[in-house]
N, C-alpha and C positions, 0 to 999 in steps of 0.2 A: 504494499500500500504506499509506504513512504517512498519506495523507489519510483513508482509511478508518478507520485506527486512532484518529486524532485525532477524527474524527467519533463514533466509538463512545465514546471517552472523555467527550466533551461530552455525548452521549446519557445515559450513565450518570450524570454529574454532575447533569444536569437532572432525571433520574428521581429520584435520591437527594434533591435539594433539594425537588422537588414532594412526595415521600412524607413528608419530614421536616416540611414546612409543614402538610399534612393531618393528620399525627399530632399536631402541636404544638397545632393549633387545634381538634381534634375535641371536646376537652373543653369548649369554649365553645359547642358547638352547642345543648345543652339549656338552659343558663341564658339564652342569647339568645332561644330559643324561648319560655321562661317569661316573659321580659320583654316580648316582643312581644304575647303573647296577654293578658298582665296589662294592658298599656297599652290594648289594643283593648277588652277587656271593661269596664275602668273608664270609658273614654270613652263607650262605648255605654250603660253603666248610668246615668251622671249625665246624659246627654242624652236617654235614653229613646228612642234612635233604632232600637232593635232589640228583637225579643221577648226576654222574660226567659229563655226556654229557650237562645237563642243566647249571651246573656251568661253563663249558668251553664256552658255548653259551653266557652267560652273560659277561664273560671276553672278548670274541670276539667282542661283541658290545662295550664294554668299549675301546678296542684298536681301533676300527674303529671310534668311535665318538670323543674319546680324541686325537687320533694321526692323524686324517684327515688333520687338518691345518698344523701340524708338518711335515707330509710327503710331503704336497704340498710345504711348505716353503723349506724343505730340497732339494727337487727335483729342485726347481729353483735356489737354491744355487749351487748345483752340476752342473746345466746346465751352470753356469758362472764360474765354477771352484772355488766356494767359499765354504770353510769348516768352519762351525760354530758350536755353541753349539746345534742349532736344529738338526743337523746331529748326533752329539754324543747322544743326547737324543733319537733320533730314534733308532740308533744302540743299545743303552742300553736297550731300551724297547724290541726290538726284541731278544737281548741276553737274557734278563730275561725269556722271553717266552721259548727260546730254553732249558733253565735250569729248566723249569717247575715253575718259580717264576711269574705266571700270575698276582697275585695281586700287587706285587712290581712294575712290568711294567705298570700295569693299573693305579696305584697311580701316577707314573711319568707322564704319559700322561694326566691324569685328572688335575693335578696341573698346568702343563704349558698350557694346552688348556684354563684353567680358567684365568691364567695370561695374555695370549694373548687377551682374550675377554675383559678383564678389561682395557687393554691398548687401544683397539679399541674404547671402550666406552669413555675413556678420550680424544681420538682425536676427537671423534664426538662432545663433548661438547665445545672443543676448536674452532672447525669450526662454531658452533652456536653462539660464542662470536662475531665473525667478522659479521655475518648476523645481530645480534642484534644492534651492533654499527651502522650499515648502516640504520636500521630501525627507528632510532631516528630522523633523518633529514627528513623533508617532501619531497614527491616525486614531488609535484607540486607547483607552485608559482603564485600569482596574479600579473601580470605585467600591469603597467599603460602605456597605449598608447594613448596620447593625452586626449580626454574626455572618453575613454573607458578603461575598465579593462578586461583583457584576461587572463584565467587560462591556463598556459602552463607547460610542464615538467621542472623541476629544471635544467636538463641537457642542456636546450635551452637557458638558461640565459646568457647574455653577460655582461662583465664589463661595468658599466655606466647605466644599466637598472634601472628603478624605480620600486620597487614592493611594495604592501601594505601588511602589516602584521596586521591581524585582532587580536582583544583582546583574550587572553587565548589560543593562538595557538603557535606552535613552529616556530621559524624563519627559513626561507627557504634558506638563503644564507648569507655568510659573507658580511657585508657591513656597510656603515656610515648612521646614521640617518639623514634625511632631514627635516622631519616634525614630531612633536610629542614628548611628554615626557612619559616615562614608567618605571615601575619597572620590571627588567629582572632577571629572575632566570637563571643564567648561570653556575649553579653548574655542569652541564653535561660537561662543558669545563674547568672551572677554579678551581672547588671545593670550591668556596666561601660559607660560611655557611648560608649567607642571601642573598635575591635578591638585586641587585644594581640599583641605579637610573641612567637612561641614558637619555640624551637630544639631541637635534640636534648638529651634528659635532662629535658624539662619535660613536666608533665602537661597533657592537654586532656581535655574532657568530651564524652561522647556528646550529640548534639543540637546542639553548637556548629557554626558555619559556617566551613569552611576557606576561605582566600583563593585566590590564583591560583597556588599552588605544590603540587605532589603531596608527600604525606607517607607515611612508612612508620612505623606505630604498633605498639607492643607492648602488647597487652591486659592490664590489671591489675585488671580487675573483670568479674564475669559480668554479663550483661545485666540480671538481676534485681537485681543490687546496684549498678547504676550510679547516678550522681547524679540523672539524670532519672527513673529507676524509683523512687527514694526520694521524689522530689518528687511522683510520682503517689500514692504511698503515704501521704504526709503529707496531701494533699488528701482522700483518702478517710477517714482517721482523723478529720480536723478536722471533717468534715461529720456525724459521727455525734453530736456534742454538741448538746444543746437549749439554746436561749437562756433567760435568766432569766424573761422575760415569759411563754414557754411553759410553764415549770415552774410558775409562779405560777397560771396559768389552769388547769392540770391539777389542782393541789391544791385550788384554789377549787370546781371544778365537782364534784369527788369529795364535797364536802360539801354544796353547794348543791342538786344535783339530788336526791339521796335525801330531804333534808329536805322539799323541796316535794312530792314524790310521796307520801311516807309521811304528811305533814300533811293533804294533801287526802284521802287514803284513810281516815285516822282520823276526820276530819270527817264523812265519808260513812257510816261504819259505827258508830262509838262511841256518839254521842248517841242514835240510835234503839235500840240495844241496851240502853241505860241508861234508856230511857224519857224521855229529856229532849226529843226532837224526833221528829216523825213522819218516816217515810222520805221523803216529799215535800219537807218543809221541809229536811231534811238534804241531799237531792239539790240543792235550790235553792242552799243555802248553799255547798255544795261546788263547784257550778259557778261561782258568783260568786267564790270563792276562787281557783279554777283560773284564771278570767279576770284577777283582780287580781294573781295571781302569775306569770302567763304571762310568759316572758322576751322578749317582743317588743322593748320599749324597751331591756332589758338586753342582749340579743342584738345589736340594731342599734346601740347605743351606740358599740362599738368599730369595726365594719366601716364605718359611715357616717363616722366621723372619719378612718379610714384611707383610704378611698376618696377622700375630699376632699383628703386630704393627698397622696396619691399623684398625683391629677389636678393639683394645683397645682404639684407638683414637675415633672410632665411638661410643663407649660406654660413652665416655666423651664429646660428642657433637662436635667432630672435624671431618670434611670430608676431607680425603686425596685421591686425584684422581688417585694415582698410586705409585708403589714402588719406581720409579725413584726419585719422589719428596720427599718421606720420607727419602731416602738415602741422598739426596743432602742437605736436610735441616739440617741433622747432621753435615754438614761441614761449616754451616754458621758462619761467624764471624762479619758480619755487617748487619744491618737492616735498611732499609728506612721505615718510618711510616708516613702515611697522617695524617694531623692534624684533620680536620673536619670529625667527625663520627667515628674516630678511637681513636686518643688520647683524643679528646674531645666527648661530648655527642651528638653533632650535632644539638643542638637547643639553642638559645640564652637565657639568664636569666638577670634579672635586677640586676645590681650590684652596681650602684650608683644613688642616687637621690639628685638633688640640688634644694631647694626651693627658689623662688625668690619672686613672689607677691602672690603665694598660701597661704592659711592659714597654711597648714602643708602638709606632704607627702601624707596623705590619700586623701585630697581634690585634689592634683595633679593627683593621680592615678584614682580617680573617674571620673574626666574630661577626662582624656586620654582614660579611659576604656569605656566611653559612645560612643566614636567614634570608638574604635578598636574592641569591642566585636564580631562584625559581620564579621570581616575580617579574612582571612585564611593566611595572611602574618606572617612568623614566629615571627617578632618582635611584631605584633599585639597580637599573641598568648602568647607571653612572658608577656605582660602587662596585658592580661586577666588572666593569671595564678596568677599573683601578686595580682590583685584585689580579685580573689576568695580565695587565701590563707589568705588575711587579712579580709575576710568576709565583704567586702564593698558593698554598694549599689550604683550603678551608675544611675545617672540622665538620662532621655530619650532624646536623641538627634534626630533632624529632618533635612531633607533637606541633607542627608549625600551624599557626593560625593568625588570621588578620584581625587585629584588634581595631576595628574601623575608627577613624578619628584620632587614634593614639599610635599607631604603627603596627609593627609585626612582633608576635610573641612565639618563643619556642623553647624546647629543653636541650641543653648542650652539656653533655657530661654530668647530668644531675642537676645542673644550675639552670634557673629560668633566665633567659635572655630576651632582652626588648630592644627593638630599633625603632625610633620614631621622633617626632618633632618635639617641641618645647612643652607640649602638654603632658608628656611623660613625667616632667618635674611634679605636676600636680597629682597625677594619678598614682605615681610610685612614692610620693611623699619623700622624694630624695632631698637630702640636705647637702648643699654645695657651698663652697666658700665665696666670699665676696669678690674675691679676685677672679675666680672662674665665672662668676655671673657677669662681671664686667667684660671678661673676654667674649663671652657669648654675646652680650649686647653689642660689642664692637663688630663682631662677625655679621650680626643682623644689620646694623647701621651701614656696613659696607655693601649691603645689597645681595647677601648670600642667604640661601635657604639652609637652616640648621637641622641636623639629624644627630640625635643623642643615642649612644650605645651603652646599655645598662646590663650588668651580669650580677646576679646573686645580690641585688640591691646596692651595688656599687656602680657608679658612673665611670665607664672605662675611658670615655672621651667624646669629643664632639667633632663631627664632620661638617664643613661648610661647603656648599655647592653653588655653582651659578652657571647661567647660560652664557658661554663665551662668545664675544663679538667675532665675526668672520675676520680672517687675517687680513683680507683685502679691503675691508670696510673704510678704514681710515684714508687709504690711498684713493679709493673710488670717490669719496666725498671731496677730497682735495681736488681730484680731476673735474668734478662737476662744477666746483666753484670757478676753476680756470676756464671752463666753457661757458660761463656767464650765468649760472645759477646762483642767484643771490641768497637764497634762504633754503636750507635743508632742515626740516622739522621731524623728530622722531616722535612717533605715536605709539603708545603702548598701554595695555590694560593692567600691566604689573605695577607695583608700588613704586614710590618715588626714589628710594635709596637704590633700588636695582636700575631704574631708568637713568639717574644722575650718573652712576657709575659707568654704564655702557655709553652714555652720551659723552662723557669726558673722554673715554678712551678712543672713540671713533671721530671726534671732531664735529658734531652736528651743531648747527647754529641755535637750535631751540629744542626744548624737551617738553612733551605733553604727556603726563602719566595718569594712571587710575581711570583710564577712559573706557566706556562702553561704546558700541557701535554708533549710537546717535551722537555721542560726544566727538567721535572721530570725523563724522561727516560735517559736524558743526565747525571744526577746526579748518577742514578742507574748504567749506564755503566761505569762511572768513578770509582765508588766503586768497580765494578767487576774487573777493572783492578789492583786495589790496593789490594782488599781483597779476590779476586777469587770468593768465594761463598757468594752471597748477597741475603737476603730475602726482599720482599717489602710487607707492609701491608696496604690495603686501602679498601674503600668501594664505591667509586664513579666511574662513567663511565670515569671520567677524569683520574682515577688512572689505567685504563685497559692497556694502553701501557706500563707503569712502571711495573705493575704486570707480563706482558708477558716478559718484558726485564730482569727481575731479575732471578736469578737462580732458586728461588721458589717464587711464587706469593701467598700472603695470603689475603683473603677476609673476612671482618666483615660479618657475615651471616645475621642476622635479619635486620640490617640497610643497609646492602650492595645492590646495584643495581644488577639487573639480569646480567648485563654485567660484572661487576666485579666478580660475582661468577662464571660465565662461563669462564672467562679468567684465574682466579686464579687456582693454583694447590692445595690449601689447603683452606678450609673455616671453620671459627669459627662459627658454625651454631647457637649457642646460643647468639651470639653478646656479648661473654664474654671474655674480654681482658685478664683475668687471665689464659685462655686457651693457650695463646701463649707461656709463659715459659713452660707449661705442654707439648706442642707439640715439642717444641725445645728439652727439656729433653728426651722425648720419642724417637725422631729422633736420638739423640745421643746414646742412649741405643740400638737402632735397629742397628745403624751402627757398635757398638762394637760387638753386637751378631753376625752380619754377618761376621766380621773379625774372631771371635772366631770359627764360623762355617766353615769358609773357611780354617783355619788352621787344624781344626780336619779332615774335608773331604779330603783335599789335603794331609794331613799328613799320613792318612790311605792309600791313593793311592801310595804315595811314598814309604811306608814302605811294601806294599803288592806286588807291581809290580816287584821289584828285586827277591824276594823269589819265586814268581810265575814263573818268567822267568827261573829261575835256577831249577825249579821242585822241590823245597824244601817244598811245601805246596800243598795239595790236593785241589780240587775245593771246597768242603764243607767248609774247613777253610776260603777260599777266600769269600765265600758267607756269612759265619758267621760274619767275621769282616766287610764286606761290609754292610751287613744289620744292624749290631750293630752301625756302625758310622752313618748310616742314622737315626736310632732311638735316638741317642745321639744328632745329629743336630736338629731334630724336638723337642726333650724334651727341649733343650736350648732355641729354638725359643718360645715355649709356655710359657716360664717364662715371656715373655713380657706381657702376658694377666693379669699379677698381678702388672704391673708397677704403681707406685705412684709417683708424683712429690714432692720431699722433699727439693727443692731449696728455 
């Protein structure tokens, strides 16, 4: 029975993945068809290896496949009396066909149909981010009703309900612990690097992962008001805002397109009506102006640079989800960076050992390792790594049990051994000297997590752990400053001593600690009001709202959660922080290239249109300069494929 259920589950997952794959890449079908027929038609044309009818048929397929979406978009725009670049591109393609420049028109349609497909792909990934956020929180909860326990939908919970949270399951609702002590992994909410100990009277969040002890929780927020639900709402709201580049493009096209269309129409009609030109001459001049002012070079200037930039980024392990984000990243002057997993490595390490009644550090680690080597807790793993690094042999512990909220207890050669946090001092009634108390306080003040090791009622010693900064973090932040980033702000849900310590070691400009997701998004929004273009770098679910609120969201790839990767606009796939200044530098170069291409393409139009309108140049000259400017623009963009970061 279980076997069949598991097979059905796998089958459904496979079907969903296959359907998602087909849906995700279906939009690329027509652009790829357009590209294939364009290449085939062009090769056959220049080699004269096929009849002209076949060449024209291939170009016709290119126009239909590449221009279909463009035609639909232009038609919808015209229906609303909206004139945009889509309309100009459509007219330019048709104009190229009238002049017999089928390959040029087909290339234009191919590039922009591909651009639209990539934009749709990015939008689909953004929508998946919201769906994955919602999937973190359980859909059902176990409500306690007198002597019975009933499984009900989370949406049916009311404030004041008591629910049972089983071991190693996610918490179903925001609430206060009524019974039980547990180690809670709430990194999905606060971004804390290690699980936190929670006991009766303390709050926990929906979506957090319970440890190995059962809890009874009193619900204090409805499902729609939970912290996770608010995170989803924040992501949705942040996604509604357009970037500065997009707004500029919209304003520009609202002016540029009508001017070109009206100017060409006026040249066709006004001179003959006034008796200045014959209808034949007016038509020839209008057609020449249309060729001279067609936006091929202007339209290709941005996507060619963007596609080259995205390709070069991909070569270097950086995923950029669209041209908009690449352009906007080039304007960034402030960056918010999550601490855990971004500036730091995301796993604690032993930094301080205080020996009290143990013989030496090795004995202290051996005793602690005897209890911790089977645990998956991040702190336990840190102790195990230290034991292995020193090649120590741990004694065999028995009767091992998790004393939730206080640590781990076991028997070792007839002695009771306990490893846990400072709460052990209270539970075990340990008496320690004032000098040792001060040392423990100093370790905590330095931003370290404290673990005590107790054997037979004696404190063997204290182990201090911390999440270490990445070795490259300081140099990366220095390079960002050299590239023109004025402000680097570290954002973290950890306490202030930890944040201050990491901040000083890495050279960030500002530190914000004890932050929940809504606090992070507020910091990013404040930075946007001050610095306009702001990037956010993170790796956790808790970073998703801030990633979406920033002008550009950047996720750490290998260590980042799926939600962070889906929500972010840029992903450092190799989990290599040094790729951040590379990406910033590349985006700045792309932005300069786009500006150069814009000047070249628009300059040619401005130069050709007057002489074409005055009849001072034949059509072939207009075509020559027009196609020449297109080649210059593309060649300039292709230089980005050789970009190297020299900051």
